[in-house]
C-alpha positions as CSV (number, residue, x, y, z in Angstrom):
1,M,12.0,-24.8,51.4
2,T,13.6,-23.4,54.5
3,N,16.4,-21.8,52.6
4,I,13.9,-20.1,50.2
5,L,11.9,-18.8,53.2
6,E,15.1,-17.5,54.8
7,I,16.1,-15.7,51.7
8,A,12.6,-14.3,51.3
9,G,12.8,-13.1,54.9
10,R,16.2,-11.4,54.4
11,L,14.9,-9.6,51.3
12,Q,11.8,-8.5,53.2
13,A,13.9,-7.1,55.9
14,R,16.0,-5.1,53.4
15,G,12.8,-3.5,52.0
16,V,13.0,-5.2,48.6
17,L,9.8,-4.8,46.7
18,G,8.4,-7.9,44.9
19,I,6.3,-7.9,41.7
20,N,3.0,-8.8,43.4
21,K,3.3,-6.0,46.0
22,R,4.4,-3.6,43.3
23,N,1.3,-4.4,41.3
24,A,-1.2,-4.5,44.2
25,Q,0.1,-1.6,46.4
26,Y,1.5,0.8,43.8
27,M,0.5,0.2,40.2
28,L,-3.2,-0.6,40.7
29,P,-4.0,2.1,43.2
30,Y,-1.9,4.9,41.6
31,N,-2.0,4.2,37.8
32,R,-5.3,4.8,36.2
33,R,-5.9,2.4,33.3
34,D,-6.9,5.2,30.9
35,R,-3.4,6.7,31.3
36,Y,-1.5,3.6,30.1
37,P,-1.8,4.3,26.4
38,L,0.1,7.6,26.9
39,V,3.2,5.5,27.8
40,D,2.5,2.3,26.0
41,D,2.6,4.1,22.6
42,K,6.0,5.8,22.1
43,A,4.6,8.1,19.5
44,L,2.0,9.4,21.9
45,T,4.7,9.8,24.6
46,K,6.8,11.8,22.2
47,Q,3.9,14.1,21.4
48,L,3.1,14.6,25.1
49,A,6.7,15.5,25.9
50,M,7.0,17.9,23.0
51,R,3.8,19.7,23.9
52,A,5.2,20.1,27.5
53,G,8.5,21.5,26.1
54,V,10.5,18.4,27.1
55,A,13.3,17.4,24.7
56,V,13.0,14.0,22.9
57,P,14.9,12.4,20.0
58,Q,13.7,14.0,16.7
59,L,11.1,12.0,14.9
60,Y,12.0,11.6,11.2
61,G,8.9,9.6,10.1
62,V,6.3,7.1,11.0
63,V,5.2,4.0,9.1
64,E,1.6,3.1,10.1
65,I,0.2,1.0,7.3
66,A,1.7,-1.4,4.8
67,R,1.3,0.9,1.7
68,Q,3.6,3.5,3.4
69,L,6.5,1.0,3.0
70,R,7.0,2.2,-0.5
71,D,8.0,5.7,0.8
72,L,10.5,4.3,3.3
73,P,13.5,4.1,1.0
74,A,13.2,7.9,0.2
75,L,12.9,8.7,3.9
76,L,16.0,6.6,4.9
77,A,18.0,8.1,2.0
78,Q,17.8,11.5,3.8
79,H,19.7,10.2,6.9
80,W,23.1,8.7,7.4
81,D,22.2,7.1,10.7
82,F,18.8,6.6,12.5
83,V,16.8,4.3,14.8
84,V,13.9,2.1,13.8
85,K,11.6,1.1,16.7
86,P,8.1,-0.3,17.3
87,A,5.8,2.3,18.9
88,R,4.4,-0.3,21.3
89,G,7.5,-2.4,21.8
90,S,8.9,-3.5,25.2
91,Q,12.2,-4.7,26.7
92,G,14.1,-3.3,23.7
93,D,12.7,-5.8,21.2
94,G,12.4,-4.8,17.6
95,I,14.8,-1.8,17.8
96,I,17.4,-1.4,15.1
97,V,20.1,1.2,15.5
98,V,21.8,2.2,12.2
99,T,25.1,3.8,12.9
100,G,26.1,4.5,9.3
101,R,26.5,3.0,5.8
102,T,28.9,1.0,3.7
103,G,27.9,1.2,0.1
104,S,24.3,0.2,-0.2
105,L,24.3,-1.5,3.2
106,F,23.3,-0.1,6.6
107,R,25.7,-0.7,9.5
108,V,24.0,-1.7,12.7
109,A,25.2,-1.0,16.3
110,D,26.1,-4.6,16.9
111,G,28.5,-4.5,13.9
112,S,26.3,-6.4,11.4
113,F,25.0,-5.1,8.1
114,L,21.4,-4.9,6.7
115,S,20.2,-4.2,3.2
116,E,17.3,-1.9,2.4
117,E,15.2,-4.9,1.9
118,D,16.1,-6.2,5.3
119,I,15.0,-3.0,7.0
120,M,11.7,-2.9,5.0
121,F,11.0,-6.5,6.0
122,H,11.7,-5.6,9.6
123,V,9.4,-2.6,9.5
124,S,6.7,-4.9,8.0
125,N,7.2,-7.2,11.0
126,I,6.7,-4.3,13.3
127,L,3.4,-3.4,11.6
128,S,2.2,-6.9,12.1
129,G,2.7,-6.6,15.9
130,I,5.5,-9.1,16.4
131,Y,7.2,-6.8,18.9
132,S,4.2,-5.0,20.5
133,L,2.6,-5.5,23.8
134,G,-0.1,-8.1,23.5
135,G,0.7,-8.7,19.8
136,Q,-1.4,-5.7,18.6
137,T,-0.8,-4.2,15.2
138,D,1.8,-1.5,15.5
139,K,3.6,1.3,13.8
140,A,7.3,1.9,13.2
141,L,9.1,5.1,14.3
142,I,12.2,6.3,12.4
143,E,14.1,8.8,14.6
144,Y,17.3,10.5,15.5
145,R,20.2,8.3,16.7
146,V,21.5,9.5,20.0
147,I,25.3,10.0,20.2
148,F,26.1,9.3,23.8
149,D,27.9,11.6,26.2
150,P,31.7,10.8,26.3
151,V,31.5,10.3,30.1
152,F,30.3,6.7,29.2
153,E,33.0,5.9,26.7
154,A,35.0,3.7,29.1
155,I,32.0,1.7,30.4
156,T,29.8,0.9,27.4
157,H,30.0,-1.4,24.4
158,R,28.8,0.1,21.0
159,G,25.3,1.2,22.1
160,V,23.9,4.1,23.9
161,P,23.5,4.0,27.8
162,D,20.3,5.3,29.3
163,V,19.3,6.4,32.8
164,R,16.2,4.7,34.3
165,I,14.5,6.6,37.2
166,I,11.6,5.2,39.2
167,V,9.2,8.0,40.0
168,F,6.5,7.7,42.7
169,L,3.9,10.5,43.1
170,G,6.3,12.9,41.3
171,V,9.3,12.0,43.5
172,P,12.3,10.3,41.9
173,V,13.0,7.4,44.3
174,M,15.7,5.3,42.7
175,A,17.9,5.4,39.6
176,M,20.3,3.3,37.6
177,V,22.3,3.7,34.3
178,R,21.9,0.8,31.9
179,L,25.1,0.1,30.0
180,P,25.2,-1.9,26.8
181,T,27.4,-4.9,26.5
182,R,28.5,-7.2,23.7
183,I,26.0,-9.8,24.8
184,S,23.2,-7.2,24.7
185,G,24.1,-6.4,21.1
186,G,24.7,-2.8,22.0
187,K,21.2,-2.3,23.6
188,A,20.7,-0.8,27.0
189,N,18.3,-3.4,28.2
190,L,18.9,-5.7,31.2
191,H,16.8,-8.5,29.8
192,Q,19.1,-8.7,26.8
193,G,22.3,-8.6,28.8
194,A,23.1,-5.0,29.6
195,L,24.6,-3.9,32.8
196,G,22.7,-1.9,35.4
197,A,24.7,0.4,37.7
198,G,23.0,2.0,40.7
199,I,23.1,5.8,41.1
200,D,23.4,7.8,44.3
201,M,20.3,10.1,44.2
202,A,22.1,13.0,45.9
203,S,25.3,13.2,43.9
204,G,24.5,11.4,40.7
205,R,27.5,9.1,41.1
206,T,27.4,5.5,40.0
207,L,27.6,2.6,42.4
208,T,28.4,-1.1,41.7
209,A,26.3,-2.8,39.1
210,V,24.2,-5.8,38.4
211,W,24.8,-8.1,35.4
212,A,22.2,-10.9,35.0
213,T,22.1,-12.1,38.6
214,S,25.6,-11.0,39.7
215,I,26.9,-7.9,41.4
216,V,29.9,-6.7,39.4
217,E,32.4,-3.8,39.8
218,V,33.8,-3.6,36.2
219,H,32.2,-3.6,32.7
220,P,32.6,-7.1,31.3
221,D,33.8,-5.8,27.8
222,T,35.9,-2.8,28.7
223,G,37.3,-4.0,32.1
224,N,36.8,-0.5,33.5
225,P,35.2,0.2,36.9
226,V,31.6,1.2,36.7
227,A,31.4,2.9,40.1
228,G,32.3,6.5,40.7
229,V,31.2,8.0,37.4
230,T,29.3,11.3,37.9
231,I,26.2,11.4,35.6
232,P,26.2,14.8,33.7
233,H,23.1,17.0,34.1
234,W,22.0,15.1,37.2
235,D,19.7,17.7,38.6
236,T,18.1,18.1,35.2
237,L,17.5,14.4,35.0
238,L,15.8,14.5,38.5
239,E,13.6,17.4,37.3
240,L,12.6,15.5,34.2
241,G,11.6,12.5,36.5
242,A,9.6,14.8,38.8
243,R,7.9,16.4,35.8
244,S,6.8,13.1,34.3
245,Y,4.1,12.8,37.0
246,E,2.2,15.8,35.6
247,L,3.1,14.6,32.1
248,T,1.3,11.3,32.3
249,G,-0.8,11.3,35.4
250,L,0.7,8.0,36.4
251,G,1.7,7.7,40.1
252,Y,4.2,4.9,39.7
253,Q,6.3,4.9,36.6
254,G,9.8,4.7,35.1
255,I,11.4,7.3,32.9
256,D,14.2,6.5,30.6
257,V,16.5,9.4,29.7
258,V,19.5,9.4,27.3
259,L,22.4,11.9,27.4
260,D,23.3,13.1,24.0
261,R,26.8,14.5,23.4
262,D,25.4,17.6,21.7
263,K,21.7,17.9,22.8
264,G,22.0,16.9,26.4
265,P,19.2,15.0,28.2
266,L,16.4,13.5,26.0
267,I,13.4,11.5,27.2
268,L,13.5,8.2,25.4
269,E,10.4,6.7,26.9
270,L,8.1,6.3,29.9
271,N,7.1,3.0,31.4
272,A,4.0,2.2,33.5
273,R,5.5,-1.2,34.5
274,P,9.1,-0.6,35.3
275,G,11.1,-3.7,36.4
276,L,12.5,-4.3,39.8
277,A,16.1,-5.2,39.0
278,I,17.0,-1.6,39.8
279,Q,17.0,-2.7,43.5
280,M,19.8,-5.1,42.8
281,A,21.8,-2.4,41.0
282,N,21.4,-0.1,44.0
283,R,21.7,-2.9,46.6
284,A,18.7,-1.3,48.3
285,G,14.9,-2.0,48.5
286,L,12.3,0.3,47.0
287,R,9.7,-0.3,49.6
288,P,11.1,2.1,52.4
289,R,11.5,4.9,49.8
290,L,8.0,4.5,48.5
291,E,6.6,4.5,52.0
292,A,8.5,7.7,52.8
293,V,7.0,9.4,49.7
294,E,3.5,8.3,50.8
295,R,4.0,9.9,54.2
296,H,5.3,13.2,52.8
297,H,3.9,13.7,49.3
298,A,1.0,15.9,50.4
299,S,3.5,18.5,51.5
300,L,5.6,18.3,48.3
301,K,3.8,20.7,46.0
302,T,6.4,21.7,43.4
303,V,9.0,19.9,41.2
304,A,11.8,21.6,43.1
305,E,10.4,20.4,46.5
306,R,10.1,16.8,45.2
307,V,13.7,16.8,43.8
308,A,15.1,18.3,47.0
309,F,13.2,15.6,49.0
310,A,14.7,12.8,46.8
311,K,18.2,14.1,47.2
312,E,17.9,14.5,50.9
313,Q,16.0,11.3,51.8
314,F,17.5,8.9,49.4
315,A,21.2,9.8,49.5
316,L,23.8,7.0,49.4
317,Q,23.7,4.8,52.5
318,P,26.6,2.5,53.6
319,V,26.2,-1.0,52.2
320,P,26.8,-3.9,54.7
321,S,29.9,-5.8,53.8
322,Q,28.1,-9.2,53.8
323,A,25.6,-8.0,51.1
């Protein structure tokens, strides 16, 4: 018990935010319950972003009820590659990324193959709510498959990396890039085995990374260093993060952005309950940054002011050698 208390004390001293304090001090006071559906339903999020003129992956179609399954083969026939995802899914569950075709089979990002019947069965499962928050009935989105920016070529496995930014009262406070691995099946989700590399808020350059519970310096599949990579369009990503506050009305949220080779930054989704592993990826605690925003947010009126504040206040700090 002493060791646990000592560890807890060290984490507290480093400003690490725990889930209970996140919920009590930041989510409950700053996130109105009536705003949650805007981010819990990816279809609504996409509509919100499009109305605000924010780029998102193109939506090819939506399957909302079982009888629409009969129209699915005709929809899929129009696209060589695409993504199937549950509108109310979480942690990357239920997402299928089709990268191409071999004969009548669909090639998936993890290297496996699915038949048309397999995909229709999967969409039927999505409708039943297998992957949704709370097991509610759901709908399936069929959308554009992102082709990732070549800057990530050396530090990802098969799938598409994304950038997670924690935004508090419109200020981007911490960020990481999530890098797919073989274990994650090409998905950029830490719970499924992806790598999370911290990002310096001022420069957009990657730091060391967290993989499961370990700090690592190289990608486990490619063997290449993950630190020192400059994220393209960094200022645009910070602006998207700052704009998400007005987009959803949520004070504490996460925004996930992908960098498409041809289309640039695209908002993938918004999250009212972003996880806390981002602190391990950055080897820094969220709490001091959130407290700084609380002290100054009244004077930060514009997106430009909030981005400038983030870059100035949350620039890279030296990491103690014993950490």
